[in-house]
Structures are given as structure tokens and as C-alpha cells.
C-alpha positions in Angstrom: 69.3 101.2 120.0 69.0 103.0 117.0 65.9 102.1 115.2 68.0 102.3 111.8 70.4 100.0 113.1 67.6 97.5 114.2 66.2 97.8 110.7 69.5 96.4 109.0 71.2 94.4 111.8 70.7 92.1 114.4 73.1 92.2 117.6 74.5 89.1 118.8 77.2 88.0 121.6 79.8 90.4 122.9 83.2 90.0 121.6 85.3 92.8 122.9 85.4 96.0 124.6 87.1 99.2 123.7 88.0 102.3 125.7 84.6 104.0 125.1 82.5 101.1 124.2 81.3 97.4 123.9 81.9 95.5 120.7 79.3 93.0 119.5 78.9 90.7 116.6 76.1 91.5 114.5 74.9 90.2 111.2 72.4 91.5 108.3 69.4 89.4 107.9 68.9 90.5 104.4 72.6 89.2 103.4 73.5 86.9 106.0 77.0 88.5 106.4 78.5 89.2 110.0 80.0 92.4 111.1 81.4 94.0 114.4 79.3 96.8 115.9 81.0 99.1 118.6 78.2 100.3 120.7 78.8 103.5 122.8 76.3 104.7 125.5 76.7 108.3 125.6 75.2 108.8 129.2 78.3 106.8 130.6 80.6 109.6 129.3 81.1 112.0 131.8 84.2 113.7 130.9 83.8 116.6 128.2 87.2 115.1 126.6 85.6 111.7 126.2 82.6 113.1 124.3 85.3 114.9 121.8 86.8 111.7 121.6 83.6 109.9 120.4 82.8 112.6 118.2 86.2 112.3 116.5 86.3 108.6 116.0 83.7 108.1 113.3 85.3 111.1 111.3 88.7 109.5 111.7 87.7 106.1 110.7 86.0 107.4 107.7 89.2 109.2 106.6 91.5 106.3 107.1 89.2 103.5 105.8 90.2 102.1 102.6 93.7 101.0 103.4 94.1 97.2 103.5 95.5 97.2 106.9 93.2 99.3 108.8 89.6 97.9 110.0 87.1 99.0 107.3 84.0 101.1 108.7 80.8 100.5 107.0 77.9 102.4 108.7 77.4 104.8 111.6 74.3 105.1 113.4 73.6 107.7 116.1 70.7 109.0 118.3 70.4 110.9 121.4 71.7 107.9 123.5 73.9 105.9 121.6 76.6 105.8 118.8 77.0 102.6 116.9 79.9 102.0 114.6 79.6 98.8 112.3 82.8 97.6 110.8 84.1 94.3 109.3 84.5 91.3 111.8 87.8 89.7 112.5 87.8 86.1 113.9 87.3 86.3 117.6 90.5 85.4 119.5 93.0 86.2 116.5 94.7 89.2 117.8 98.6 90.0 118.1 98.3 89.8 121.8 97.1 86.2 121.5 100.0 85.2 119.2 102.7 86.9 120.8 101.6 85.2 124.1 102.6 81.9 122.7 106.0 83.0 122.6 108.6 84.9 120.1 108.3 84.8 116.5 110.9 84.2 113.8 112.3 87.3 112.2 110.4 86.5 108.8 107.0 86.1 110.9 107.6 89.2 112.7 108.7 91.3 109.6 105.6 90.1 107.8 103.2 91.4 110.7 105.3 94.5 111.3 105.5 95.8 108.0 101.7 95.7 107.6 101.4 97.5 110.9 103.7 100.2 110.0 102.2 100.4 106.5 98.8 101.3 108.3 100.6 103.7 110.6 102.4 105.6 107.7 99.0 105.9 106.0 97.4 107.6 109.1 100.3 109.9 109.4 100.0 111.1 105.9 96.7 112.0 106.5 97.6 114.0 109.6 96.1 111.3 112.1 98.1 109.6 114.9 96.4 106.6 116.5 98.1 107.1 120.1 97.2 103.6 121.1 99.2 101.2 119.3 99.4 98.0 121.3 98.9 94.2 120.5 95.2 94.2 121.6 94.3 96.6 118.9 96.0 94.7 116.3 93.7 92.2 114.6 93.8 89.7 111.7 91.0 89.1 109.1 89.8 85.6 107.9 92.8 85.7 105.5 95.5 86.4 108.1 95.7 90.0 107.1 96.6 92.5 109.6 93.8 95.3 110.7 94.8 98.0 113.2 91.6 98.9 115.1 90.4 101.0 117.9 90.7 104.7 117.1 89.1 105.9 120.2 92.4 107.7 121.1 93.3 108.9 117.7 94.0 112.7 117.2 94.6 115.2 114.2 97.9 116.6 114.4 97.7 118.5 110.9 100.1 118.7 108.2 101.5 122.2 108.7 104.4 122.9 110.7 102.4 125.0 113.1 100.3 122.4 114.0 102.2 119.1 114.2 102.3 118.7 118.0 99.4 117.0 120.3 99.0 116.8 123.9 97.4 114.9 126.7 98.5 111.4 128.4 96.9 108.6 126.4 98.1 105.0 125.5 98.8 101.9 127.5 101.7 101.5 129.8 104.1 99.2 128.1 103.7 100.8 124.8 103.3 104.8 125.6 106.3 106.9 124.6 108.3 108.8 127.2 107.5 112.3 125.9 103.5 111.4 126.4 104.3 110.5 130.1 106.3 113.9 130.6 103.4 115.9 129.7 105.1 117.5 126.8 103.6 118.3 123.7 104.5 115.6 121.1 104.0 114.5 117.4 103.0 111.5 115.6 106.2 109.7 116.3 104.5 108.3 119.4 103.1 105.6 117.1 106.5 104.8 116.0 107.9 104.2 119.6 104.8 101.9 120.3 105.5 100.0 117.0 109.0 99.5 118.0 107.9 98.2 121.4 105.6 95.8 119.7 108.5 94.6 117.4 110.7 94.1 120.3 108.0 92.0 122.1 107.7 89.9 119.0 111.2 88.9 118.7 112.0 88.5 122.5 108.6 87.5 124.0 108.8 90.4 126.8 108.5 94.1 126.5 111.8 96.5 126.8 110.4 98.4 129.9 108.0 97.0 132.8 107.6 96.9 136.2 105.4 95.4 138.9 103.0 98.1 138.9 102.1 100.7 136.2 104.0 103.4 138.1 107.0 101.4 138.0 106.4 100.6 134.2 106.2 104.2 133.5 109.3 104.9 135.4 111.1 102.2 133.2 109.6 103.8 130.2 111.1 107.4 131.2 114.4 105.9 131.8 114.3 104.3 128.4 117.3 102.4 129.2 116.9 99.9 126.0 118.7 96.5 126.2 119.0 93.5 124.4 119.4 90.6 126.9 121.8 87.8 125.3 119.4 85.0 126.4 116.5 86.6 124.6 118.4 88.0 121.7 120.8 85.6 120.9 119.2 84.6 117.5 118.1 88.1 116.7 120.1 89.8 113.8 121.9 93.0 114.3 119.8 94.6 111.6 116.8 94.0 113.8 118.4 95.6 116.7 119.5 98.5 114.5 115.9 99.2 113.7 114.6 98.8 117.4 117.3 101.4 118.5 116.1 103.9 116.0 112.3 103.2 116.7 112.7 103.1 120.5 114.7 106.1 121.0 114.0 108.7 123.5 114.6 111.6 121.6 111.8 112.1 119.1 113.9 114.2 116.8 116.3 111.4 116.2 113.6 108.6 116.2 112.7 107.2 113.0 109.3 108.4 111.0 107.0 105.6 110.0 108.2 106.1 106.3 111.9 105.7 107.5 111.0 102.4 109.1 109.5 101.0 106.0 112.6 101.9 104.1 114.9 100.3 106.7 116.8 97.2 105.1 115.1 94.9 107.7 111.9 95.8 106.5 112.5 95.8 102.9 114.2 92.4 103.1 111.5 90.8 105.0 113.5 90.1 108.2 116.0 88.1 106.4 119.4 88.6 107.7 122.0 91.0 105.7 125.4 92.5 106.2 125.4 95.6 108.6 127.1 97.3 105.8 123.9 97.5 104.0 122.6 99.7 106.8 125.3 102.5 106.1 
């Protein structure tokens, strides 16, 4: 452990694991305040690409921190063996994965969470950053119930110039990854919009739109991209919500909504309250 970290914080119990490290609760003996500390052991990173990711993550976190719906980074400590990222602490067990496991949410409940999520995504995109691993496990809530997007270990810069807007590499999680990622093509930041759409679908129905018995079968379902709204699950879901889902979970990235377009959709503006479909035209 870095000596400078030991001088300021005391590590406590493990509270989670990310793609590249273990997350501990820690506290400051000086103030008594608790934080989260993501600890990455460099010797375990055998792939040069992984080394690149851990070099990028602190820089990206420093850039996106400050938005109310993104987990705030406070301190970075590094030596030859470890990298430690000290961030704000969210209550253990209060993430979106836990909430959706209890069953579908009402449209107003889903809209409140979803709007905060897309606001965070839009903030990242305006800075030229794609998260690339949007999933319920990475969506936390603070003690006041405010959403916090976390774990930028897979994030990537895509730039803001037309010449540098694409990315490559297969990253993400089976249920939530966009089809163009699986195809091995270059892609843009709209992969985050696809993932957010999948999360909205799950919040409203209780199940993912594409799934299989194995990761391979799930990937095949994602590649087919046959979006359906089973009547038994979507009987009480409004046409406006379905309209938004179609525009987010769209196989053609050129037709898929951007994060800013999502925030301007009537369903989001109206907080999930039902309006006439004429409002969508």
C-alpha cells in the first residue's frame, strides 16, 4: 500500500470488485469521514491493453468528476505496485441491479432514475468520453438517493472532431453491449445510448430485451436486435416509453438517438407521465 495513502486513510472491509481492482471502504482518521477506495495491483495486469486502461481511468475520472450524477473522485495515490482511487462512498447494496431485482418500476420511478443516468452519459459525451460499460451494477445511489454512475475502467476518449469519433475493441457486458461492438466494427459514443435503453427496458419490464442461456446465445440475440414488447410485460407501459425504447435500442447507430436527443424526448421531459402520441411528432 502507498505510504501516502496509509498516512491519510485506513482501509476497511471489501465492498465490491471492478474490472481491474478491489473496492474497499476506507475512512479518514482525521475527519472520521468514510470513502471508497479502488485498489489496483499492477502485477495482476498482464495485458498491455489493461495497463492502458488503468492509466486512462484516473485521468477520465478527474475530467468527468463534478457532475452530480457521476461518482466523485477525491484522491489518487500511485507507486510501483499499486494504484488507489479514493472516491465518494455510496451505501452498500444500493445499486440499480438490486433495485430492478425486486421487479419492474413504475414509469415515473423509472423516469427519475433514467433521466439522471442519461444526464451523466450526456456530460461524458460532451467531454469526448464514452463509458462503454453502462449496466445496473455500475449505477449506484448516494445516501440521498441520487444516482451515481461509477466504474470508468472501460471508458475511452473518442474525441470531438469528426475525424476521431470512432472507437474499437470488444468491451461491455452481454445483456447491455451494442451490436456494433460485437460485430468488431468501429463504433461511436452511441453504444452508451443502446446500453441505457436496455436498462430502461429492464426497469419497465423486469427482464432484458435480449437474452440467452449462455453468453454466446445472448450475444446472438443482441446481434439479431429483434426488439419486442411482450403484452404480458408491457401491458401497462405507455406508447411514449415504447417509442423512446425503439429510438435507443436501434441497430442502426446512424438512426439511434444521441444522449441529448433522449433528454429532449417527451417521455423524459414529462417525467414518465403519459401524454398523447401526437406530442411525439
